[in-house]
Z-matrix of the N, CA and C atoms (Angstrom, degrees):
N
C 1 1.454
C 2 1.540 1 110.88
N 3 1.306 2 115.47 1 -43.36
C 4 1.475 3 120.85 2 -179.90
C 5 1.533 4 110.92 3 -59.38
N 6 1.335 5 115.79 4 -38.49
C 7 1.466 6 121.82 5 178.81
C 8 1.528 7 110.41 6 -58.62
N 9 1.334 8 116.10 7 -48.07
C 10 1.461 9 119.85 8 -179.27
C 11 1.522 10 111.71 9 -69.98
N 12 1.324 11 117.86 10 -39.74
C 13 1.461 12 121.48 11 178.97
C 14 1.527 13 111.90 12 -60.21
N 15 1.327 14 115.94 13 -32.84
C 16 1.467 15 120.44 14 179.56
C 17 1.527 16 112.05 15 -78.87
N 18 1.335 17 117.82 16 -9.12
C 19 1.463 18 121.15 17 178.36
C 20 1.519 19 114.78 18 85.93
N 21 1.330 20 117.22 19 10.51
C 22 1.456 21 119.41 20 -176.56
C 23 1.517 22 113.03 21 -67.02
N 24 1.311 23 118.80 22 -31.33
C 25 1.461 24 120.36 23 178.66
C 26 1.526 25 110.03 24 -58.37
N 27 1.329 26 117.28 25 -45.29
C 28 1.467 27 121.09 26 178.78
C 29 1.523 28 111.95 27 -67.67
N 30 1.318 29 115.90 28 -39.15
C 31 1.470 30 120.09 29 -179.91
C 32 1.528 31 110.49 30 -61.83
N 33 1.333 32 116.80 31 -48.59
C 34 1.466 33 120.31 32 -177.70
C 35 1.518 34 112.47 33 -73.48
N 36 1.320 35 118.46 34 -17.87
C 37 1.469 36 121.34 35 177.67
C 38 1.515 37 111.97 36 -81.92
N 39 1.335 38 117.91 37 -18.62
C 40 1.464 39 121.26 38 -178.86
C 41 1.521 40 110.15 39 -85.22
N 42 1.348 41 117.24 40 157.15
C 43 1.468 42 119.68 41 179.37
C 44 1.523 43 110.94 42 -69.97
N 45 1.322 44 114.98 43 157.05
C 46 1.459 45 120.62 44 174.81
C 47 1.510 46 112.74 45 120.48
N 48 1.311 47 115.90 46 175.93
C 49 1.455 48 123.76 47 -177.71
C 50 1.523 49 110.44 48 -76.75
N 51 1.334 50 115.53 49 130.48
C 52 1.460 51 121.73 50 175.67
C 53 1.517 52 107.33 51 -128.28
N 54 1.319 53 117.95 52 133.48
C 55 1.458 54 122.75 53 176.79
C 56 1.514 55 108.63 54 -119.36
N 57 1.310 56 116.45 55 132.53
C 58 1.466 57 121.79 56 178.02
C 59 1.516 58 107.97 57 -125.80
N 60 1.333 59 116.40 58 119.69
C 61 1.463 60 120.09 59 -177.27
C 62 1.527 61 111.89 60 -69.85
N 63 1.318 62 117.42 61 -37.81
C 64 1.468 63 121.36 62 -179.12
C 65 1.520 64 109.65 63 -125.27
N 66 1.333 65 119.18 64 68.44
C 67 1.466 66 120.75 65 -175.62
C 68 1.526 67 113.16 66 -62.90
N 69 1.329 68 117.65 67 -23.22
C 70 1.464 69 119.75 68 -179.91
C 71 1.522 70 112.03 69 -64.58
N 72 1.327 71 117.08 70 -19.58
C 73 1.468 72 120.96 71 178.84
C 74 1.529 73 111.43 72 -79.28
N 75 1.332 74 117.21 73 -9.19
C 76 1.458 75 121.15 74 -179.29
C 77 1.535 76 111.44 75 -125.81
N 78 1.316 77 115.96 76 27.64
C 79 1.468 78 120.16 77 179.95
C 80 1.524 79 109.85 78 -56.18
N 81 1.309 80 115.59 79 131.69
C 82 1.454 81 121.00 80 -179.80
C 83 1.513 82 113.42 81 89.04
N 84 1.323 83 117.23 82 -12.57
C 85 1.466 84 120.95 83 179.79
C 86 1.521 85 112.49 84 -102.99
N 87 1.310 86 116.42 85 -24.74
C 88 1.470 87 120.48 86 -179.32
C 89 1.526 88 109.16 87 -103.32
N 90 1.325 89 116.94 88 152.47
C 91 1.471 90 118.95 89 174.93
C 92 1.525 91 109.25 90 -69.59
N 93 1.321 92 117.93 91 161.29
C 94 1.468 93 120.09 92 177.14
C 95 1.530 94 110.52 93 -58.07
N 96 1.310 95 115.86 94 142.76
C 97 1.457 96 120.83 95 -179.91
C 98 1.520 97 110.88 96 -74.24
N 99 1.317 98 116.98 97 137.44
C 100 1.462 99 121.09 98 172.18
C 101 1.524 100 109.54 99 -72.93
N 102 1.321 101 115.31 100 -36.00
C 103 1.458 102 120.90 101 -176.86
C 104 1.528 103 108.33 102 -144.40
N 105 1.326 104 116.52 103 122.50
C 106 1.459 105 121.46 104 176.86
C 107 1.523 106 108.15 105 -99.53
N 108 1.317 107 115.72 106 134.09
C 109 1.462 108 122.07 107 179.94
C 110 1.524 109 107.67 108 -115.96
N 111 1.329 110 116.06 109 120.14
C 112 1.462 111 121.70 110 179.13
C 113 1.520 112 108.36 111 -111.27
N 114 1.322 113 116.68 112 128.89
C 115 1.462 114 122.41 113 179.84
C 116 1.521 115 107.81 114 -118.22
N 117 1.330 116 115.30 115 122.63
C 118 1.461 117 121.48 116 -178.58
C 119 1.523 118 109.29 117 -117.29
N 120 1.327 119 116.83 118 130.30
C 121 1.466 120 121.19 119 177.20
C 122 1.528 121 108.01 120 -79.08
N 123 1.333 122 115.64 121 120.55
C 124 1.461 123 121.28 122 176.41
C 125 1.526 124 108.77 123 -85.11
N 126 1.308 125 115.46 124 -46.80
C 127 1.461 126 122.59 125 174.39
C 128 1.525 127 107.54 126 -157.03
N 129 1.300 128 117.66 127 -161.81
C 130 1.465 129 121.28 128 -175.81
C 131 1.532 130 114.02 129 -63.85
N 132 1.324 131 117.40 130 -25.68
C 133 1.464 132 120.05 131 -175.40
C 134 1.528 133 115.05 132 -120.37
N 135 1.320 134 117.97 133 -6.62
C 136 1.460 135 120.61 134 -176.18
C 137 1.516 136 111.43 135 -119.93
N 138 1.343 137 114.55 136 142.85
C 139 1.461 138 122.09 137 177.05
C 140 1.516 139 109.11 138 -131.81
N 141 1.319 140 116.42 139 146.76
C 142 1.457 141 122.27 140 173.57
C 143 1.527 142 105.88 141 -109.13
N 144 1.322 143 115.75 142 129.21
C 145 1.461 144 121.04 143 -179.93
C 146 1.518 145 108.86 144 -116.34
N 147 1.318 146 116.25 145 127.41
C 148 1.464 147 122.39 146 177.61
C 149 1.520 148 108.62 147 -119.97
N 150 1.310 149 115.68 148 134.55
C 151 1.465 150 122.34 149 177.97
C 152 1.519 151 108.45 150 -112.73
N 153 1.336 152 116.22 151 129.70
C 154 1.458 153 121.73 152 -179.21
C 155 1.519 154 109.52 153 -126.61
N 156 1.337 155 117.61 154 119.08
C 157 1.465 156 119.45 155 177.13
C 158 1.525 157 110.42 156 -70.87
N 159 1.327 158 116.35 157 140.12
C 160 1.451 159 121.45 158 178.49
C 161 1.510 160 112.09 159 -116.93
N 162 1.333 161 115.54 160 2.46
C 163 1.468 162 120.55 161 -179.24
C 164 1.527 163 108.27 162 -159.01
N 165 1.330 164 115.23 163 174.42
C 166 1.459 165 120.09 164 176.07
C 167 1.530 166 110.30 165 -61.54
N 168 1.324 167 116.86 166 -37.48
C 169 1.479 168 120.90 167 178.01
C 170 1.526 169 110.17 168 -63.32
N 171 1.327 170 116.92 169 -41.94
C 172 1.462 171 120.75 170 177.09
C 173 1.519 172 111.89 171 -61.24
N 174 1.326 173 115.93 172 -40.57
C 175 1.465 174 120.74 173 176.98
C 176 1.522 175 110.63 174 -62.44
N 177 1.340 176 116.80 175 -41.37
C 178 1.472 177 120.92 176 177.44
C 179 1.522 178 111.10 177 -61.90
N 180 1.321 179 117.08 178 -39.82
C 181 1.459 180 120.76 179 -179.40
C 182 1.527 181 111.79 180 -64.31
N 183 1.324 182 116.76 181 -34.02
C 184 1.466 183 121.20 182 -179.37
C 185 1.523 184 113.60 183 -85.06
N 186 1.313 185 117.71 184 -19.42
C 187 1.458 186 121.99 185 -172.97
C 188 1.535 187 114.29 186 -49.94
N 189 1.331 188 120.73 187 -43.77
C 190 1.476 189 119.25 188 -179.10
C 191 1.518 190 113.12 189 -59.16
N 192 1.327 191 118.24 190 -28.47
C 193 1.469 192 120.85 191 -178.74
C 194 1.510 193 112.95 192 -90.20
N 195 1.333 194 116.94 193 -11.50
C 196 1.457 195 121.04 194 -178.58
C 197 1.526 196 112.78 195 -93.35
N 198 1.337 197 117.03 196 -15.78
C 199 1.453 198 118.20 197 -178.04
C 200 1.501 199 112.01 198 -93.98
C-alpha cells in the first residue's frame, strides 16, 4: 500500500531511467530490470561494479562495452 501511496507504480510504469537502491524490498511491484548494477565495497576507497543484463534491452545497453 505504501508503494502505491508514494506514486511509485506510476513512476515505474512511465518510460525512462529508474534507479532503486533496495529493489528487493519491492519484489513483485517493479517490472524486471533491464540492467542490474551491483556495487561492492572492496575497501574504504575502492568499489567493484558489476552490470548484469536482465533483458534484450539490457544486453543492447552493454553491447558497446562488450565488443
